[in-house]
N, CA, C and O of each residue as an XYZ file, in Angstrom:
392
protein
N     -46.699    -74.963    180.329
C     -45.340    -75.194    179.897
C     -44.538    -73.922    180.191
O     -44.987    -72.812    179.903
N     -43.350    -74.099    180.766
C     -42.565    -72.900    181.055
C     -41.869    -72.398    179.796
O     -41.767    -73.114    178.800
N     -41.406    -71.191    179.854
C     -40.855    -70.490    178.691
C     -39.586    -71.148    178.154
O     -39.418    -71.237    176.937
N     -38.700    -71.606    179.015
C     -37.451    -72.210    178.545
C     -37.707    -73.549    177.844
O     -37.019    -73.884    176.881
N     -38.690    -74.311    178.323
C     -39.037    -75.559    177.665
C     -39.641    -75.289    176.292
O     -39.353    -76.003    175.331
N     -40.473    -74.264    176.201
C     -41.082    -73.880    174.932
C     -40.009    -73.471    173.928
O     -40.073    -73.844    172.757
N     -39.022    -72.701    174.393
C     -37.924    -72.271    173.515
C     -37.105    -73.480    173.057
O     -36.701    -73.550    171.896
N     -36.861    -74.425    173.955
C     -36.095    -75.621    173.608
C     -36.823    -76.463    172.566
O     -36.207    -76.948    171.618
N     -38.112    -76.636    172.736
C     -38.900    -77.413    171.778
C     -38.923    -76.713    170.423
O     -38.753    -77.353    169.385
N     -39.133    -75.400    170.434
C     -39.147    -74.630    169.195
C     -37.793    -74.727    168.490
O     -37.730    -74.900    167.273
N     -36.726    -74.615    169.256
C     -35.381    -74.725    168.675
C     -35.144    -76.109    168.089
O     -34.563    -76.242    167.013
N     -35.589    -77.126    168.792
C     -35.416    -78.493    168.300
C     -36.206    -78.715    167.021
O     -35.708    -79.348    166.090
N     -37.429    -78.203    166.962
C     -38.240    -78.340    165.752
C     -37.625    -77.586    164.579
O     -37.634    -78.074    163.449
N     -37.093    -76.403    164.844
C     -36.425    -75.635    163.801
C     -35.204    -76.378    163.273
O     -34.984    -76.450    162.064
N     -34.423    -76.922    164.180
C     -33.233    -77.674    163.791
C     -33.620    -78.915    162.985
O     -32.985    -79.228    161.978
N     -34.646    -79.608    163.423
C     -35.104    -80.789    162.715
C     -35.591    -80.454    161.314
O     -35.270    -81.164    160.361
N     -36.353    -79.393    161.181
C     -36.842    -79.017    159.848
C     -35.689    -78.576    158.955
O     -35.694    -78.876    157.761
N     -34.703    -77.872    159.503
C     -33.530    -77.481    158.722
C     -32.773    -78.705    158.230
O     -32.341    -78.749    157.078
N     -32.610    -79.699    159.100
C     -31.894    -80.916    158.711
C     -32.645    -81.679    157.622
O     -32.027    -82.236    156.715
N     -33.960    -81.706    157.710
C     -34.755    -82.387    156.681
C     -34.610    -81.684    155.339
O     -34.453    -82.338    154.308
N     -34.659    -80.376    155.345
C     -34.512    -79.608    154.106
C     -33.116    -79.792    153.535
O     -32.954    -80.008    152.334
N     -32.111    -79.707    154.392
C     -30.719    -79.839    153.937
C     -30.451    -81.236    153.380
O     -29.809    -81.374    152.339
N     -30.931    -82.259    154.057
C     -30.667    -83.614    153.562
C     -31.408    -83.864    152.255
O     -30.914    -84.594    151.395
N     -32.566    -83.280    152.097
C     -33.304    -83.419    150.842
C     -32.584    -82.764    149.693
O     -32.561    -83.307    148.589
N     -31.999    -81.615    149.927
C     -31.300    -80.928    148.837
C     -29.966    -81.590    148.526
O     -29.514    -81.559    147.382
N     -29.332    -82.187    149.525
C     -28.070    -82.873    149.274
C     -28.290    -84.184    148.530
O     -27.442    -84.623    147.753
N     -29.432    -84.797    148.778
C     -29.708    -86.078    148.154
C     -30.261    -85.929    146.739
O     -30.449    -86.923    146.036
N     -30.516    -84.713    146.328
C     -31.105    -84.499    145.011
C     -30.160    -84.997    143.922
O     -28.943    -84.824    143.992
N     -30.754    -85.609    142.935
C     -29.969    -86.119    141.806
C     -29.795    -84.999    140.783
O     -30.606    -84.838    139.872
N     -28.739    -84.245    140.951
C     -28.498    -83.088    140.082
C     -28.116    -83.492    138.671
O     -28.083    -82.648    137.775
N     -27.828    -84.764    138.459
C     -27.421    -85.257    137.142
C     -28.613    -85.592    136.257
O     -28.431    -85.805    135.058
N     -29.807    -85.646    136.794
C     -30.973    -86.057    136.009
C     -31.243    -85.136    134.816
O     -31.527    -85.643    133.731
N     -31.169    -83.805    134.961
C     -31.378    -82.964    133.768
C     -30.365    -83.241    132.649
O     -30.719    -83.221    131.470
N     -29.125    -83.494    133.018
C     -28.098    -83.823    132.014
C     -28.446    -85.158    131.341
O     -28.333    -85.292    130.123
N     -28.863    -86.127    132.132
C     -29.270    -87.423    131.584
C     -30.419    -87.241    130.590
O     -30.386    -87.776    129.482
N     -31.426    -86.485    130.999
C     -32.586    -86.269    130.127
C     -32.204    -85.530    128.848
O     -32.735    -85.820    127.776
N     -31.279    -84.571    128.965
C     -30.839    -83.833    127.780
C     -30.101    -84.746    126.807
O     -30.356    -84.726    125.603
N     -29.192    -85.538    127.340
C     -28.407    -86.442    126.485
C     -29.313    -87.468    125.820
O     -29.337    -87.575    124.594
N     -30.046    -88.210    126.606
C     -30.859    -89.296    126.049
C     -32.057    -88.771    125.270
O     -32.637    -89.499    124.464
N     -32.432    -87.529    125.497
C     -33.496    -86.926    124.714
C     -33.090    -86.672    123.270
O     -33.942    -86.468    122.405
N     -31.801    -86.684    123.016
C     -31.295    -86.428    121.670
C     -31.246    -87.688    120.806
O     -30.897    -87.612    119.628
N     -31.591    -88.841    121.374
C     -31.550    -90.072    120.589
C     -32.558    -90.035    119.437
O     -32.324    -90.636    118.389
N     -33.666    -89.339    119.625
C     -34.676    -89.252    118.561
C     -34.148    -88.514    117.338
O     -34.598    -88.754    116.218
N     -33.199    -87.621    117.556
C     -32.652    -86.806    116.477
C     -31.252    -87.249    116.061
O     -30.555    -86.524    115.351
N     -30.842    -88.427    116.497
C     -29.463    -88.870    116.274
C     -29.076    -88.887    114.798
O     -27.930    -88.594    114.458
N     -30.007    -89.222    113.928
C     -29.702    -89.267    112.484
C     -29.352    -87.893    111.934
O     -28.552    -87.781    111.005
N     -29.936    -86.863    112.493
C     -29.738    -85.515    111.975
C     -28.536    -84.803    112.600
O     -28.164    -83.717    112.155
N     -27.931    -85.400    113.619
C     -26.818    -84.748    114.307
C     -25.517    -84.918    113.528
O     -25.300    -85.925    112.854
N     -24.663    -83.911    113.639
C     -23.360    -83.998    112.987
C     -22.458    -84.965    113.749
O     -22.736    -85.334    114.890
N     -21.389    -85.359    113.099
C     -20.429    -86.270    113.720
C     -19.845    -85.656    115.003
O     -19.666    -86.354    116.000
N     -19.553    -84.359    114.972
C     -19.009    -83.683    116.154
C     -20.023    -83.650    117.300
O     -19.659    -83.830    118.463
N     -21.282    -83.421    116.969
C     -22.326    -83.422    118.001
C     -22.462    -84.813    118.621
O     -22.635    -84.945    119.833
N     -22.385    -85.838    117.793
C     -22.470    -87.202    118.293
C     -21.275    -87.540    119.193
O     -21.433    -88.175    120.235
N     -20.094    -87.114    118.781
C     -18.900    -87.340    119.610
C     -19.019    -86.617    120.946
O     -18.619    -87.143    121.984
N     -19.567    -85.421    120.912
C     -19.781    -84.668    122.141
C     -20.748    -85.395    123.072
O     -20.543    -85.434    124.286
N     -21.792    -85.964    122.502
C     -22.765    -86.704    123.307
C     -22.143    -87.962    123.915
O     -22.430    -88.301    125.063
N     -21.301    -88.648    123.160
C     -20.600    -89.819    123.695
C     -19.719    -89.400    124.865
O     -19.677    -90.079    125.891
N     -19.021    -88.292    124.711
C     -18.166    -87.774    125.789
C     -18.985    -87.399    127.024
O     -18.583    -87.674    128.155
N     -20.121    -86.776    126.796
C     -20.999    -86.410    127.915
C     -21.515    -87.659    128.633
O     -21.662    -87.659    129.855
N     -21.788    -88.719    127.874
C     -22.202    -89.988    128.486
C     -21.103    -90.523    129.403
O     -21.369    -90.974    130.518
N     -19.866    -90.464    128.912
C     -18.734    -90.947    129.698
C     -18.561    -90.157    130.990
O     -18.211    -90.725    132.025
N     -18.803    -88.860    130.934
C     -18.667    -88.016    132.127
C     -19.820    -88.219    133.100
O     -19.641    -88.099    134.312
N     -20.988    -88.523    132.579
C     -22.171    -88.673    133.417
C     -22.220    -90.022    134.129
O     -22.766    -90.127    135.228
N     -21.664    -91.031    133.520
C     -21.752    -92.388    134.072
C     -21.283    -92.490    135.527
O     -21.997    -93.077    136.340
N     -20.110    -91.944    135.896
C     -19.690    -92.067    137.300
C     -20.594    -91.291    138.263
O     -20.748    -91.690    139.417
N     -21.189    -90.198    137.805
C     -22.095    -89.448    138.676
C     -23.325    -90.277    139.026
O     -23.793    -90.275    140.164
N     -23.834    -90.980    138.031
C     -24.989    -91.846    138.283
C     -24.580    -93.026    139.157
O     -25.278    -93.372    140.110
N     -23.449    -93.640    138.830
C     -22.988    -94.813    139.574
C     -22.748    -94.500    141.049
O     -22.958    -95.359    141.905
N     -22.314    -93.294    141.349
C     -22.027    -92.915    142.735
C     -23.223    -92.314    143.461
O     -23.109    -91.934    144.626
N     -24.360    -92.222    142.795
C     -25.533    -91.627    143.435
C     -26.229    -92.643    144.336
O     -25.968    -93.845    144.269
N     -27.113    -92.132    145.172
C     -27.895    -92.984    146.060
C     -29.261    -93.310    145.469
O     -30.113    -93.891    146.142
N     -29.464    -92.943    144.234
C     -30.752    -93.172    143.592
C     -31.015    -94.673    143.494
O     -30.182    -95.409    142.964
N     -32.156    -95.136    143.997
C     -32.435    -96.569    143.960
C     -32.622    -97.116    142.535
O     -32.557    -98.326    142.320
N     -32.852    -96.230    141.578
C     -33.034    -96.657    140.193
C     -31.781    -96.421    139.349
O     -31.858    -96.383    138.121
N     -30.643    -96.264    139.997
C     -29.436    -95.916    139.236
C     -29.058    -96.985    138.217
O     -28.494    -96.662    137.172
N     -29.358    -98.257    138.500
C     -29.019    -99.294    137.519
C     -29.850    -99.120    136.243
O     -29.366    -99.403    135.147
N     -31.086    -98.659    136.380
C     -31.933    -98.399    135.212
C     -31.368    -97.219    134.421
O     -31.282    -97.268    133.194
N     -30.985    -96.160    135.135
C     -30.400    -94.992    134.468
C     -29.096    -95.353    133.772
O     -28.841    -94.901    132.656
N     -28.271    -96.164    134.424
C     -27.005    -96.572    133.809
C     -27.249    -97.417    132.556
O     -26.551    -97.264    131.554
N     -28.232    -98.300    132.617
C     -28.576    -99.118    131.459
C     -29.037    -98.241    130.302
O     -28.605    -98.424    129.164
N     -29.906    -97.301    130.595
C     -30.424    -96.412    129.551
C     -29.326    -95.520    128.983
O     -29.271    -95.291    127.775
N     -28.445    -95.013    129.860
C     -27.341    -94.170    129.397
C     -26.423    -94.957    128.466
O     -25.947    -94.430    127.460
N     -26.179    -96.218    128.807
C     -25.340    -97.061    127.963
C     -25.974    -97.257    126.584
O     -25.279    -97.230    125.568
N     -27.276    -97.452    126.553
C     -27.975    -97.623    125.272
C     -27.913    -96.336    124.440
O     -27.733    -96.387    123.224
N     -28.063    -95.191    125.097
C     -27.960    -93.914    124.381
C     -26.562    -93.752    123.796
O     -26.405    -93.368    122.636
N     -25.551    -94.048    124.608
C     -24.167    -93.925    124.148
C     -23.901    -94.849    122.965
O     -23.247    -94.454    122.000
N     -24.403    -96.071    123.039
C     -24.196    -97.033    121.946
C     -24.872    -96.565    120.663
O     -24.338    -96.767    119.572
N     -26.030    -95.949    120.783
C     -26.696    -95.424    119.595
C     -25.870    -94.310    118.967
O     -25.688    -94.280    117.750
N     -25.367    -93.392    119.793
C     -24.558    -92.291    119.260
C     -23.280    -92.834    118.615
O     -22.876    -92.371    117.549
N     -22.646    -93.816    119.263
C     -21.428    -94.410    118.703
C     -21.731    -95.125    117.382
O     -20.932    -95.067    116.447
N     -22.865    -95.786    117.307
C     -23.268    -96.457    116.071
C     -23.486    -95.441    114.955
O     -23.088    -95.675    113.814
N     -24.111    -94.324    115.277
C     -24.351    -93.290    114.276
C     -23.026    -92.714    113.759
O     -22.903    -92.386    112.579
N     -22.044    -92.594    114.650
C     -20.711    -92.140    114.229
C     -20.091    -93.173    113.281
O     -19.521    -92.828    112.246
N     -20.218    -94.430    113.659
C     -19.627    -95.519    112.875
C     -20.234    -95.577    111.472
O     -19.495    -95.709    110.496
N     -21.533    -95.483    111.348
C     -22.138    -95.601    110.013
C     -21.920    -94.341    109.199
O     -22.018    -94.382    107.973
N     -21.627    -93.225    109.846
C     -21.338    -92.017    109.065
C     -19.939    -92.077    108.453
O     -19.630    -91.315    107.537
N     -19.098    -92.973    108.951
C     -17.757    -93.150    108.397
C     -17.768    -94.028    107.151
O     -16.772    -94.079    106.429
N     -18.855    -94.707    106.890
C     -18.909    -95.645    105.758
C     -19.406    -94.986    104.513
O     -19.511    -95.634    103.472
């Protein structure tokens, strides 16, 4: 193999690996830690203050469009679960008013 062909192949492989790495990082669901943090608080919902619960409801509202616009094939499951978490927090706010 001549030197210029070797350089071209090496360059193409480098470019291909860079594109694979870049597309993987762009496709990452950066919202998942926020989702896990929010829905992880459902176990402690009874002990949370009204302000903390309102904050969690607000965070749910902000997170919903990020999930809906993602390419994650399980986004409908995440949206369903997020809705259930939000409803629990809203219910806890409602019963604390009584």
